[in-house]
C-alpha positions as CSV (number, residue, x, y, z in Angstrom):
1,M,91.5,124.4,105.4
2,E,92.8,128.0,105.1
3,F,90.4,130.9,105.5
4,Y,91.7,134.2,104.2
5,G,91.1,137.8,102.9
6,A,91.7,138.6,99.3
7,E,93.6,141.8,100.4
8,C,95.1,140.2,103.7
9,P,99.0,141.3,103.7
10,T,99.2,138.5,106.4
11,C,97.6,136.0,104.4
12,K,99.9,136.6,101.7
13,E,102.7,135.7,103.8
14,M,101.2,132.7,104.8
15,E,100.4,131.6,101.2
16,K,104.2,131.1,100.7
17,H,104.3,128.7,103.5
18,L,101.1,126.8,101.9
19,L,102.9,126.9,98.7
20,K,106.0,125.3,100.2
21,L,103.9,122.8,101.8
22,K,102.5,121.7,98.7
23,E,105.6,121.7,96.8
24,V,108.2,119.9,99.8
25,E,105.4,117.6,101.1
26,G,102.8,117.1,98.6
27,I,99.9,118.5,101.2
28,E,97.7,120.8,99.6
29,V,95.3,122.9,101.5
30,T,91.8,123.8,100.7
31,Q,91.3,127.6,100.6
32,F,88.2,129.7,101.3
33,E,88.3,133.5,100.8
34,V,86.2,134.8,103.4
35,W,86.2,139.1,102.8
36,H,84.0,139.1,99.8
37,N,82.3,135.5,100.1
38,S,79.6,135.2,102.9
39,I,79.1,131.3,102.6
40,N,82.8,131.0,103.1
41,Q,82.3,133.1,105.7
42,S,79.8,131.0,107.3
43,I,81.7,128.0,106.9
44,M,84.9,129.5,108.8
45,M,82.7,130.6,111.7
46,K,81.4,126.9,112.0
47,Y,85.1,125.8,112.4
48,A,86.1,128.7,114.4
49,K,84.0,128.8,117.3
50,S,85.5,131.8,118.7
51,R,89.0,130.4,118.7
52,C,90.3,132.7,116.0
53,M,88.0,135.6,114.5
54,G,90.5,136.9,112.2
55,V,92.5,135.5,108.9
56,P,94.4,133.5,108.1
57,F,92.6,130.8,109.9
58,L,93.7,127.1,109.2
59,F,91.8,124.3,110.3
60,N,92.7,120.6,110.4
61,K,89.5,118.5,110.3
62,K,91.2,115.1,110.9
63,N,92.3,116.5,114.3
64,E,90.4,119.7,114.9
65,T,93.8,121.6,115.6
66,F,94.0,125.2,114.2
67,L,96.5,127.9,113.5
68,C,95.3,131.6,113.9
69,G,97.6,134.3,112.1
70,L,101.1,134.1,111.0
71,H,103.1,131.3,111.6
72,D,106.3,130.1,110.6
73,Y,106.7,127.2,107.9
74,E,107.7,124.5,110.5
75,S,104.4,125.3,112.6
76,V,102.5,125.0,109.2
77,K,103.9,121.9,108.1
78,N,103.4,120.2,111.9
79,W,99.8,121.5,112.0
80,A,99.2,119.8,108.3
81,K,100.6,116.6,109.6
82,G,98.9,116.6,112.8
83,V,102.1,116.8,114.8
84,K,101.5,118.3,118.2
85,E,103.9,121.0,119.0
């Protein structure tokens, strides 16, 4: 899952990695806009648990790993596949 803000420039950079992840690896990440949607914001708080209070915030429900902020493509791919760095 990715939690992002609609106008967030860092989130727009991360979006490039998520698109590549879908195209290259066939992994699609569900996205939740949190700056304009209070329900999605509540969902983010449930998973963030004070680990990350900003966006972009990526959370992998399978292994409960997360990424906070901007990361390179390899880090995003490893996160999505559950590979420990």
